[in-house]
C-alpha positions in Angstrom: -16.1 -20.0 -37.2 -13.1 -19.0 -38.0 -10.0 -20.9 -35.3 -7.0 -19.1 -36.9 -4.4 -18.4 -34.4 -5.1 -14.4 -35.0 -8.6 -15.1 -34.2 -7.9 -16.9 -31.0 -6.1 -14.4 -29.8 -8.8 -11.9 -29.4 -10.5 -14.2 -27.6 -11.4 -12.4 -23.7 -9.5 -14.3 -21.0 -11.3 -13.1 -17.8 -9.2 -12.0 -15.5 -7.7 -13.5 -12.0 -10.4 -12.0 -9.6 -7.9 -12.2 -7.0 -5.7 -10.3 -8.8 -7.4 -7.4 -9.8 -9.1 -7.6 -5.9 -4.9 -7.3 -5.1 -4.5 -5.0 -7.2 -7.6 -2.5 -6.7 -6.3 -2.6 -3.0 -2.6 -1.3 -4.5 -4.3 1.1 -6.6 -5.9 2.5 -3.2 -3.1 2.4 -1.2 -1.1 4.6 -3.8 -3.8 6.7 -3.7 -4.0 6.9 -0.1 0.0 7.9 -0.2 -0.3 10.5 -2.7 -2.8 12.3 -0.6 -0.7 12.0 2.4 1.9 13.5 0.6 0.1 15.8 -0.8 -0.3 17.1 2.4 2.6 17.3 4.5 3.6 19.1 1.2 0.6 21.5 1.7 1.6 21.9 5.1 5.1 23.3 4.8 5.1 26.9 5.3 2.1 26.6 7.7 2.1 27.4 11.4 1.4 23.4 12.3 0.5 24.0 15.8 -2.3 26.9 14.8 -3.5 23.8 12.5 -4.2 21.3 14.5 -5.9 23.6 17.0 -8.0 24.7 14.4 -8.9 21.0 13.0 -9.4 20.5 17.2 -11.7 23.3 17.3 -13.5 22.8 14.5 -14.0 18.9 15.4 -15.0 20.7 19.6 -12.5 18.9 21.1 -12.1 19.5 24.5 -8.7 21.5 24.3 -8.2 20.5 27.6 -7.9 16.9 26.8 -5.3 14.4 26.8 -5.5 13.6 23.4 -5.2 17.7 22.5 -2.6 17.8 24.4 -0.6 15.3 23.3 -1.4 15.6 19.3 0.2 19.3 19.6 3.1 18.0 21.9 3.6 15.8 18.2 2.5 18.2 16.3 5.5 20.7 17.4 8.4 18.5 16.5 7.1 18.6 12.7 9.9 20.8 10.7 9.3 22.3 7.0 12.6 19.8 6.7 10.9 16.8 8.2 7.9 17.3 6.2 9.8 17.2 3.2 11.1 14.0 4.4 7.6 12.5 5.1 6.5 13.8 1.4 9.4 11.7 -0.2 8.8 8.6 1.7 5.0 8.7 1.4 5.5 9.3 -2.5 7.9 6.5 -3.1 6.0 4.2 -1.1 2.9 5.3 -3.3 5.3 4.9 -6.7 5.4 1.3 -5.2 2.0 0.7 -4.5 1.4 2.0 -8.2 3.5 0.0 -9.5 1.9 -3.1 -7.9 -1.3 -2.4 -8.6 -0.6 -1.5 -12.4 1.5 -4.9 -13.0 -0.7 -7.1 -10.9 -3.6 -6.0 -13.3 -2.3 -6.7 -15.9 -0.8 -10.0 -14.8 2.9 -9.9 -15.5 4.7 -12.3 -13.3 7.2 -9.6 -12.7 4.2 -7.7 -10.2 3.6 -11.2 -8.5 7.3 -11.5 -7.7 7.4 -7.8 -6.6 4.6 -7.3 -4.4 5.3 -11.0 -3.1 8.9 -9.4 -2.1 7.7 -5.8 -0.8 4.7 -7.4 1.3 7.3 -10.2 3.0 9.7 -7.8 3.7 6.8 -5.4 5.6 5.4 -8.3 7.5 7.7 -8.2 10.4 7.1 -4.3 10.8 3.2 -4.6 10.9 3.3 -7.5 13.0 5.8 -5.6 15.5 3.5 -3.1 15.1 0.3 -5.2 16.3 2.1 -6.0 19.6 4.0 -2.6 20.1 0.2 -1.7 20.1 -2.7 -3.6 18.7 -6.0 -1.4 16.6 -8.1 -2.9 14.6 -7.5 -0.9 11.6 -3.8 -2.3 12.5 -4.6 -5.6 12.7 -7.2 -5.7 10.1 -4.3 -4.5 7.8 -1.8 -7.0 9.0 -4.9 -9.4 8.2 -5.0 -7.9 5.2 -1.0 -8.5 4.0 -0.7 -11.8 5.2 -4.0 -12.9 3.1 -1.9 -11.2 -0.4 1.3 -12.6 0.3 -0.2 -16.1 0.5 -2.3 -16.0 -2.3 1.0 -14.2 -3.8 3.4 -17.5 -2.8 1.0 -20.0 -3.9 0.3 -18.5 -6.8 3.7 -18.2 -7.6 4.7 -22.0 -6.3 2.1 -23.1 -8.0 3.4 -22.0 -11.2 6.9 -23.3 -10.3 5.4 -26.8 -10.4 4.5 -26.4 -13.4 7.3 -25.8 -15.3 8.5 -28.5 -17.0 12.9 -28.6 -16.8 14.2 -28.6 -20.5 16.4 -31.7 -20.9 20.1 -31.6 -22.4 19.7 -32.8 -26.1 
């Protein structure tokens, strides 16, 4: 078998399965946020109170329920300016998730640091939200992001320990 440098570089190197899993999560997150952003833009020229009322009617919610009245009250706050802001923020966050996902899938070291910093910066907010009102989705998201943060921290710390310092000549 030819063991030249050019043939060795073509050998299949398996992906880090955890980085691929995190990348998949980040790419799904990006798709979700793109969908939310598009949805917000579609609501720009729609009577939101009427839209929410029709949704609840289709889902057969009691129109006199506390939940429906609460949602209608919150929907009345939304205007075109706020929907544009929401969509801009959501699209920006989708872009960050897309960058993280692609970088992690390609196993780029900068993506590991980028994801570590972004995930770590949102953990305090997620913890605050859990204390404010604990729900299963919030708890699950906090757990996933904490595990991602710990794994990437160990990966990055392990790599920095393996790098030997350069001795001066």
